[in-house]
C-alpha positions as CSV (number, residue, x, y, z in Angstrom):
1,M,18.7,-6.1,-10.9
2,A,16.4,-6.9,-8.0
3,A,13.5,-4.4,-7.2
4,K,14.0,-2.2,-4.2
5,T,11.7,-3.1,-1.4
6,P,9.7,-0.2,-0.2
7,V,10.5,1.3,3.1
8,R,7.2,0.7,4.5
9,E,7.5,-3.0,4.1
10,I,11.0,-3.1,5.4
11,V,9.8,-1.1,8.6
12,A,6.8,-3.5,9.0
13,R,9.1,-6.5,8.9
14,L,11.3,-4.8,11.6
15,A,8.6,-3.6,13.9
16,Q,6.2,-6.6,13.8
17,E,7.7,-8.6,16.5
18,P,8.8,-6.0,18.9
19,V,5.3,-4.4,18.7
20,A,3.7,-7.7,19.5
21,S,6.1,-8.5,22.3
22,L,4.4,-5.4,24.1
23,G,1.0,-6.7,23.6
24,L,0.1,-4.4,20.8
25,E,-0.8,-4.8,17.0
26,L,1.1,-3.1,14.4
27,V,-2.0,-1.8,12.2
28,D,-0.1,0.2,9.5
29,V,3.2,1.9,8.6
30,E,2.8,5.2,6.8
31,L,5.4,7.2,5.0
32,V,3.8,10.7,4.4
33,R,5.1,14.0,3.1
34,E,4.0,16.9,5.3
35,G,5.3,20.2,4.0
36,K,8.9,19.5,3.0
37,S,9.3,16.8,5.8
38,R,8.8,13.0,5.3
39,I,7.2,11.4,8.4
40,L,7.5,7.5,9.0
41,R,4.5,6.8,11.3
42,L,3.7,3.4,13.0
43,I,0.1,3.0,13.8
44,I,-0.4,0.7,16.8
45,D,-3.4,-0.7,18.5
46,K,-4.8,-3.0,21.2
47,P,-8.1,-3.8,22.7
48,G,-9.2,-0.8,24.9
49,G,-7.2,1.5,23.0
50,V,-3.5,2.8,22.9
51,S,-1.9,5.0,25.7
52,L,0.9,7.4,25.5
53,D,3.0,5.1,27.5
54,D,2.3,2.5,24.8
55,C,3.5,4.8,21.9
56,T,6.6,5.9,24.0
57,A,7.4,2.0,24.5
58,V,7.2,1.2,20.8
59,S,9.2,4.3,19.8
60,R,12.1,3.4,22.1
61,Q,12.1,-0.1,20.9
62,I,11.8,0.6,17.1
63,D,13.8,3.9,16.6
64,P,17.0,2.1,17.2
65,L,16.1,-0.7,14.9
66,I,15.3,1.7,12.0
67,D,18.5,3.7,12.6
68,S,20.5,0.4,12.4
69,H,19.0,-0.5,8.9
70,P,20.0,1.9,6.1
71,E,17.4,0.3,4.1
72,A,14.8,1.7,6.3
73,A,16.0,5.4,5.8
74,G,14.1,7.9,3.8
75,H,12.4,10.0,6.5
76,D,13.2,13.1,8.5
77,Y,10.6,12.2,11.5
78,F,9.6,9.1,13.3
79,E,6.2,8.9,15.1
80,V,4.0,6.2,16.9
81,S,0.4,6.8,16.9
82,S,-2.9,5.1,17.8
83,P,-5.3,4.6,14.8
84,G,-7.7,7.4,15.6
85,L,-11.3,7.1,15.9
86,E,-12.3,7.5,12.4
87,R,-9.4,5.7,10.6
88,P,-10.2,3.3,7.8
89,L,-10.9,-0.3,8.6
90,K,-8.5,-2.3,6.2
91,T,-8.1,-5.8,7.7
92,D,-10.1,-8.6,8.6
93,R,-8.8,-8.1,12.1
94,D,-9.9,-4.3,12.0
95,L,-13.5,-5.7,11.1
96,A,-13.6,-8.2,13.8
97,R,-12.3,-5.7,16.3
98,N,-15.0,-3.2,15.5
99,L,-18.0,-5.6,15.2
100,G,-21.2,-3.8,16.5
101,E,-19.4,-0.4,16.1
102,D,-21.1,2.3,14.0
103,V,-19.3,2.7,10.8
104,E,-19.5,4.3,7.3
105,I,-18.9,2.5,4.0
106,K,-18.3,4.3,0.8
107,L,-19.0,2.2,-2.4
108,Y,-17.3,2.7,-5.8
109,Q,-20.7,2.7,-7.4
110,A,-24.1,3.7,-6.0
111,L,-26.5,1.0,-4.5
112,D,-30.1,1.9,-4.4
113,G,-29.1,5.6,-5.3
114,K,-26.4,5.9,-2.4
115,K,-22.6,5.5,-2.5
116,T,-22.3,6.1,1.3
117,W,-24.0,4.0,3.9
118,Q,-24.1,4.0,7.7
119,G,-24.9,1.4,10.3
120,R,-23.6,-1.0,12.8
121,L,-20.9,-3.4,11.4
122,A,-22.2,-7.0,11.5
123,P,-20.3,-10.2,11.0
124,C,-18.8,-10.1,7.6
125,S,-17.7,-13.0,5.3
126,E,-14.7,-13.3,2.8
127,A,-17.0,-12.2,0.2
128,E,-19.3,-9.5,1.9
129,I,-19.4,-6.6,4.3
130,R,-22.6,-6.5,6.3
131,L,-24.2,-3.6,8.1
132,D,-27.2,-3.5,10.4
133,L,-29.1,-0.4,9.3
134,D,-31.4,1.8,11.7
135,D,-34.5,0.6,9.9
136,G,-33.8,-3.0,11.2
137,T,-32.6,-4.3,7.8
138,Q,-29.3,-5.7,7.0
139,L,-27.2,-4.6,3.9
140,A,-24.8,-6.8,2.5
141,V,-22.2,-5.5,-0.1
142,P,-19.6,-7.5,-1.9
143,R,-16.2,-6.5,-0.6
144,Q,-14.9,-5.5,-4.1
145,A,-17.6,-2.9,-4.2
146,V,-16.3,-1.2,-1.0
147,A,-13.9,1.7,-1.5
148,R,-13.7,2.4,2.2
149,I,-15.0,1.5,5.7
150,K,-14.3,3.7,8.7
151,R,-15.7,4.2,12.3
152,T,-18.1,7.0,12.9
153,V,-19.6,8.6,16.0
154,R,-23.1,9.3,16.3
155,F,-24.4,12.4,18.1
């Protein structure tokens, strides 16, 4: 018997092209439980940020596609959202889009006594994540050592 394809993967396949046709990037598909409800959430982005009109346009295109594919069922609500300022950076595209931005990285194990580092995201390689630190030095960490990267806001 073939394994069932997860709803997130099915929806990502259905949504990828229509989202791109609107000049947007499909960043992620989430299926989350909030209380007793299951929410299917598409996260979209574009340079300069996402507007409410962008979210509405995606919702109008994708909702009927999802409804017409029973294998994409399994949720009570459907939402389209921007990534938010402090969302995790997961892909090479995320990293490229956020070069020079303030980020925080959390490591699986401490490096020089610290598991959390903050700085400006520098050009990364396939093997390393790099941060320009406030003291003028650059931190290079193997990608496999990084648990999470997210944008931050400095005050």
